[in-house]
The first five atom37 places (N, CA, C, CB, O) and aatype in JSON, in Angstrom:
{
  "aatype": [20, 20, 20, 20, 20, 20, 20, 20, 20, 20, 20, 20, 20, 20, 20, 20, 20, 20, 20, 20, 20, 20, 20, 20, 20, 20, 20, 20, 20, 20, 20, 20, 20, 20, 20, 20, 20, 20, 20, 20, 20],
  "atom_mask": [
    [1, 1, 1, 1, 1],
    [1, 1, 1, 1, 1],
    [1, 1, 1, 1, 1],
    [1, 1, 1, 1, 1],
    [1, 1, 1, 1, 1],
    [1, 1, 1, 1, 1],
    [1, 1, 1, 1, 1],
    [1, 1, 1, 1, 1],
    [1, 1, 1, 1, 1],
    [1, 1, 1, 1, 1],
    [1, 1, 1, 1, 1],
    [1, 1, 1, 1, 1],
    [1, 1, 1, 1, 1],
    [1, 1, 1, 1, 1],
    [1, 1, 1, 1, 1],
    [1, 1, 1, 1, 1],
    [1, 1, 1, 1, 1],
    [1, 1, 1, 1, 1],
    [1, 1, 1, 1, 1],
    [1, 1, 1, 1, 1],
    [1, 1, 1, 1, 1],
    [1, 1, 1, 1, 1],
    [1, 1, 1, 1, 1],
    [1, 1, 1, 1, 1],
    [1, 1, 1, 1, 1],
    [1, 1, 1, 1, 1],
    [1, 1, 1, 1, 1],
    [1, 1, 1, 1, 1],
    [1, 1, 1, 1, 1],
    [1, 1, 1, 1, 1],
    [1, 1, 1, 1, 1],
    [1, 1, 1, 1, 1],
    [1, 1, 1, 1, 1],
    [1, 1, 1, 1, 1],
    [1, 1, 1, 1, 1],
    [1, 1, 1, 1, 1],
    [1, 1, 1, 1, 1],
    [1, 1, 1, 1, 1],
    [1, 1, 1, 1, 1],
    [1, 1, 1, 1, 1],
    [1, 1, 1, 1, 1]
  ],
  "atom_positions": [
    [[1.1, -1.14, -0.52], [0.19, 0.56, 0.0], [0.87, 1.13, 0.06], [-0.59, 0.98, 1.23], [1.29, 1.59, -1.0]],
    [[1.52, 1.53, 1.3], [2.59, 2.23, 0.89], [3.84, 2.73, -0.17], [2.84, 1.98, 1.42], [4.49, 3.68, -0.61]],
    [[3.73, 2.1, -0.19], [4.81, 1.42, -2.31], [4.3, 2.29, -2.89], [4.39, -0.44, -3.55], [4.94, 3.29, -3.24]],
    [[2.56, 2.07, -3.21], [1.73, 2.42, -4.75], [2.0, 4.02, -3.81], [-0.52, 1.55, -5.31], [3.13, 4.51, -3.78]],
    [[1.27, 4.45, -3.36], [1.34, 5.78, -2.24], [2.17, 6.03, -3.27], [1.91, 5.82, -0.42], [1.76, 6.47, -4.35]],
    [[3.86, 5.67, -2.93], [5.32, 6.28, -3.59], [5.07, 6.95, -4.71], [6.42, 5.21, -4.02], [5.35, 8.09, -5.06]],
    [[4.1, 5.49, -5.55], [3.9, 5.38, -6.62], [3.65, 6.3, -7.49], [3.29, 4.78, -6.63], [4.17, 6.51, -8.58]],
    [[2.75, 6.9, -6.87], [1.88, 7.96, -7.09], [2.0, 9.09, -7.32], [1.32, 8.08, -6.45], [1.72, 9.75, -8.33]],
    [[2.71, 9.53, -5.73], [3.34, 10.81, -5.46], [4.62, 11.09, -6.75], [4.01, 10.7, -3.76], [4.8, 12.07, -7.48]],
    [[5.37, 9.78, -6.64], [6.0, 10.35, -7.54], [5.77, 11.01, -9.19], [6.68, 9.59, -7.48], [6.01, 12.13, -9.64]],
    [[5.23, 9.79, -9.83], [4.66, 10.08, -11.4], [3.83, 11.57, -11.27], [3.41, 8.64, -12.0], [3.6, 12.08, -12.37]],
    [[3.4, 12.24, -10.2], [2.54, 13.74, -9.97], [3.47, 14.21, -10.54], [2.1, 14.49, -8.49], [3.31, 14.67, -11.67]],
    [[4.54, 14.22, -10.02], [5.85, 14.72, -9.19], [6.53, 14.97, -10.29], [6.67, 13.7, -8.12], [6.77, 16.18, -10.34]],
    [[7.04, 14.31, -11.34], [6.93, 13.61, -12.29], [6.67, 14.28, -13.62], [6.11, 12.79, -11.97], [7.12, 14.17, -14.76]],
    [[5.99, 14.83, -13.15], [4.32, 14.95, -14.2], [4.31, 16.57, -14.14], [2.37, 14.09, -13.25], [4.3, 17.28, -15.15]],
    [[4.33, 17.16, -12.51], [4.51, 18.26, -13.1], [5.9, 19.12, -12.69], [3.3, 18.95, -12.87], [6.02, 20.19, -12.09]],
    [[7.12, 17.98, -13.41], [8.61, 18.7, -13.45], [8.46, 19.06, -15.29], [10.3, 17.32, -12.86], [8.8, 19.97, -16.04]],
    [[7.56, 17.34, -15.42], [7.59, 17.58, -17.4], [6.76, 19.06, -17.67], [6.41, 15.95, -18.54], [7.29, 19.96, -18.32]],
    [[5.27, 19.21, -17.05], [5.02, 20.58, -17.54], [5.88, 21.68, -17.19], [3.81, 20.96, -17.17], [5.91, 22.52, -18.08]],
    [[6.39, 21.88, -16.48], [7.31, 23.31, -15.85], [8.64, 22.99, -16.75], [7.74, 23.32, -13.72], [9.55, 23.81, -16.61]],
    [[8.78, 22.36, -17.28], [10.31, 22.35, -18.43], [9.98, 22.72, -19.48], [11.1, 20.98, -18.84], [10.39, 23.77, -19.97]],
    [[8.87, 21.61, -20.26], [7.61, 21.74, -21.57], [6.6, 22.49, -20.77], [6.82, 20.07, -22.28], [6.19, 21.84, -19.81]],
    [[6.29, 23.19, -20.86], [5.55, 24.4, -20.79], [4.64, 24.8, -22.06], [6.53, 25.45, -20.52], [3.49, 24.38, -22.04]],
    [[4.96, 25.39, -22.91], [5.2, 25.68, -24.07], [4.58, 23.92, -25.05], [7.02, 26.23, -24.04], [3.74, 23.78, -25.94]],
    [[5.19, 23.23, -24.58], [4.93, 21.39, -25.27], [3.4, 20.79, -25.3], [5.82, 20.06, -24.09], [2.74, 20.16, -26.12]],
    [[3.15, 21.33, -23.93], [2.1, 20.83, -23.28], [0.94, 21.4, -23.62], [2.24, 20.89, -22.04], [-0.12, 20.79, -23.46]],
    [[1.01, 22.97, -24.26], [0.12, 23.53, -24.28], [-0.54, 23.48, -25.43], [0.36, 24.47, -23.91], [-1.68, 23.86, -25.7]],
    [[0.49, 22.84, -26.27], [0.6, 23.08, -27.37], [-0.49, 21.69, -27.73], [2.19, 23.26, -27.86], [-1.5, 21.51, -28.41]],
    [[0.43, 20.83, -26.81], [0.04, 19.58, -26.99], [-1.84, 19.58, -26.24], [1.38, 18.49, -26.14], [-2.66, 19.07, -26.99]],
    [[-2.25, 20.0, -25.2], [-3.61, 20.2, -24.88], [-4.16, 21.06, -26.05], [-3.78, 20.89, -23.45], [-5.13, 20.54, -26.59]],
    [[-3.88, 21.89, -26.42], [-4.57, 22.29, -27.36], [-5.22, 21.28, -28.76], [-3.73, 23.26, -27.7], [-6.41, 21.07, -29.02]],
    [[-4.08, 20.83, -29.43], [-3.9, 20.07, -30.32], [-5.51, 19.19, -29.49], [-2.09, 19.36, -30.48], [-6.66, 19.34, -29.9]],
    [[-5.08, 18.32, -28.27], [-6.5, 16.95, -28.84], [-7.9, 17.81, -27.86], [-6.05, 14.42, -27.87], [-9.05, 17.37, -27.99]],
    [[-7.67, 18.87, -27.04], [-9.07, 19.83, -27.28], [-9.49, 19.75, -28.3], [-9.05, 21.18, -27.18], [-10.55, 19.12, -28.28]],
    [[-9.0, 20.29, -29.9], [-9.46, 20.35, -31.43], [-10.02, 19.39, -31.19], [-8.56, 20.34, -32.69], [-11.25, 19.36, -31.13]],
    [[-8.92, 17.87, -30.91], [-10.3, 17.04, -31.88], [-11.43, 16.49, -30.59], [-9.54, 15.19, -33.03], [-12.53, 16.02, -30.29]],
    [[-10.93, 16.67, -30.44], [-12.08, 16.24, -29.3], [-13.48, 17.0, -29.23], [-11.45, 16.46, -27.83], [-14.58, 16.53, -28.92]],
    [[-13.21, 18.08, -29.54], [-14.59, 18.59, -29.84], [-14.72, 19.1, -31.2], [-14.98, 19.68, -28.92], [-15.5, 19.98, -31.57]],
    [[-13.74, 18.33, -32.03], [-14.49, 17.81, -33.58], [-15.27, 16.78, -33.34], [-13.49, 17.26, -34.8], [-16.43, 17.0, -33.68]],
    [[-15.0, 15.36, -32.72], [-15.67, 14.88, -32.15], [-17.39, 14.14, -31.84], [-15.27, 15.47, -31.79], [-18.18, 13.21, -31.97]],
    [[-16.96, 16.11, -31.08], [-18.89, 15.85, -30.08], [-19.65, 16.89, -31.08], [-19.11, 16.71, -27.67], [-20.85, 17.12, -30.94]]
  ]
}
C-alpha cells in the first residue's frame, strides 16, 4: 500500500516537472487534443 502511494506521488511530481520544463509543448498538446475532442462532439 505504501509503495503504491509513493509510486503515485512520484508520478505526480514527474508530471509537474515535465509541465514546467515543457510548458509551451504541453499547451500545444492540450490545444491539439482539445480541438480533436471538440471535433468528435
